[in-house]
C-alpha positions in Angstrom: 65.0 19.8 54.2 66.6 18.0 57.1 67.2 21.3 58.8 63.5 22.2 58.6 62.6 18.8 60.0 65.0 19.3 62.9 63.5 22.7 63.6 60.0 21.1 63.7 61.2 18.4 66.1 62.9 21.1 68.3 59.6 23.0 68.4 57.7 19.8 69.2 60.2 19.0 71.9 59.6 22.5 73.5 55.8 21.9 73.3 56.2 18.6 75.1 58.6 20.1 77.6 55.8 22.6 78.5 53.3 19.8 78.6 55.2 17.7 81.1 55.8 20.7 83.3 52.1 21.7 83.2 50.9 18.1 83.8 53.7 15.9 85.1 51.3 13.1 85.7 50.4 12.9 82.0 51.8 9.7 80.8 50.9 10.5 77.2 52.9 13.8 77.3 56.0 11.9 78.5 55.4 9.2 75.9 55.1 11.8 73.1 58.2 13.6 74.2 60.0 10.3 74.1 59.0 9.8 70.5 60.3 13.3 69.6 63.5 12.6 71.5 64.1 9.4 69.6 63.5 11.2 66.3 65.8 14.0 67.3 68.6 11.4 67.8 68.5 11.3 71.6 67.3 7.8 72.5 68.8 7.8 76.0 66.6 10.8 76.9 63.7 9.1 75.3 64.2 6.1 77.6 64.0 8.4 80.6 60.7 9.8 79.3 59.3 6.3 78.6 60.2 5.3 82.2 58.3 8.3 83.5 55.3 7.6 81.2 55.2 3.9 82.3 55.5 4.9 86.0 52.2 6.9 85.5 50.5 4.4 83.2 52.2 1.0 82.9 49.5 -0.2 80.4 50.0 2.7 77.9 50.9 0.9 74.6 52.4 4.0 73.0 54.9 4.2 75.8 56.0 0.6 75.2 56.2 1.2 71.5 58.3 4.4 72.0 60.5 2.6 74.4 61.1 -0.2 71.9 62.0 2.4 69.2 64.5 4.1 71.5 66.0 0.7 72.4 66.3 -0.1 68.7 68.3 3.1 68.1 70.6 1.9 70.9 70.8 -1.6 69.4 69.5 -3.1 72.6 67.7 -5.8 70.7 66.4 -8.1 73.5 65.0 -5.2 75.5 63.5 -3.7 72.4 61.8 -7.0 71.5 60.3 -7.2 75.1 58.9 -3.7 74.8 57.3 -4.4 71.4 55.9 -7.7 72.8 54.4 -5.8 75.7 52.9 -3.2 73.3 51.3 -6.1 71.3 49.8 -7.5 74.5 48.2 -4.1 75.1 46.6 -3.9 71.7 49.2 -2.4 69.3 49.9 -5.6 67.5 50.6 -4.1 64.1 53.1 -1.5 65.2 54.7 -4.1 67.5 55.1 -6.6 64.7 56.8 -3.9 62.6 59.1 -3.2 65.6 59.9 -6.9 66.0 60.7 -7.1 62.3 63.1 -4.2 62.9 64.7 -6.0 65.9 65.2 -9.1 63.7 66.8 -6.9 61.0 69.1 -5.4 63.6 70.1 -8.8 64.8 70.8 -10.0 61.2 67.9 -12.4 61.2 66.2 -12.1 57.8 63.9 -15.1 58.5 62.6 -13.4 61.7 62.1 -10.1 59.9 60.2 -11.8 57.1 58.0 -13.8 59.5 57.1 -10.6 61.4 56.4 -8.6 58.2 54.2 -11.4 56.9 52.4 -11.7 60.2 51.8 -7.9 60.2 50.6 -7.9 56.5 48.2 -10.8 57.2 46.5 -8.7 59.9 46.9 -5.2 58.4 47.4 -5.4 54.6 47.2 -1.7 54.1 50.6 -1.0 55.8 52.7 0.6 53.0 55.9 0.8 55.0 55.7 -2.9 55.7 55.2 -3.7 52.0 58.1 -1.4 51.2 60.3 -3.2 53.7 59.2 -6.6 52.4 60.1 -5.5 48.9 63.6 -4.5 50.1 64.0 -7.8 51.9 63.1 -9.8 48.8 65.5 -7.7 46.7 68.3 -8.5 49.2 67.5 -12.2 48.8 67.4 -11.9 45.0 63.7 -12.8 44.7 62.7 -10.4 42.0 59.2 -11.7 41.5 58.4 -11.4 45.2 59.9 -7.9 45.3 57.8 -6.9 42.3 54.7 -8.2 43.9 55.4 -6.4 47.2 56.0 -3.1 45.3 52.7 -3.7 43.4 51.0 -4.0 46.8 52.5 -0.6 47.8 51.3 1.0 44.6 47.8 -0.4 45.0 47.6 1.7 48.2 48.6 4.9 46.5 50.7 6.0 43.5 54.3 7.1 44.0 56.8 8.1 41.3 59.7 6.7 43.4 58.0 3.4 43.9 57.0 3.1 40.2 60.7 3.7 39.4 61.8 1.1 41.9 59.4 -1.4 40.5 60.6 -0.6 37.0 64.2 -1.4 38.1 63.0 -4.7 39.5 61.1 -5.5 36.3 64.1 -4.6 34.2 66.4 -6.8 36.4 64.0 -9.6 35.8 64.0 -9.1 32.0 60.5 -7.6 31.8 61.5 -4.6 29.7 57.9 -3.8 28.7 56.7 -3.7 32.3 59.7 -1.5 33.2 58.8 1.0 30.4 55.2 1.2 31.6 56.3 1.9 35.2 58.8 4.5 34.1 56.1 6.3 32.1 53.9 6.3 35.2 56.8 7.6 37.3 57.4 10.4 34.8 53.8 11.2 34.6 53.5 11.5 38.4 56.7 13.6 38.6 58.9 14.2 41.6 57.4 13.9 45.0 
């Protein structure tokens, strides 16, 4: 449940609080606490932690990624893009491209989002979340075949009842009733996740 996840994040936050007190020079501890703070819904505090992490290790890619995520939550698109670009320069290209796709989405730029997702998937075709997002983007654009193909890529990387059901909906919307029925049977067979 959401309450359990919040309890886990609160426990993680306490662990990282202890870590930054025990080793205040540990950039990774600050960067990890930033990630937890963003997930807990406190991106402003996450930015403070990222600043501290980057003060100790300005070339730490995870600190730049976490800063980009916090800036996304605050809808500070240009700053987020710069953070993701810096993370890419430091070797985290895949995660940075996903972040840049999120920036483009936030800015209302579907072409930019599509370009970044395609660039990511050319380099790292195993990224299920990127295929999922690409499927959503194609659905929003009304391109049912491309959405179906993207969901097929997701399913090729691991079965999921939810994704089979989504692909069945796409097939049905495109008039492929037999494909939809097969996917619904798979979804039923896999059961709830």
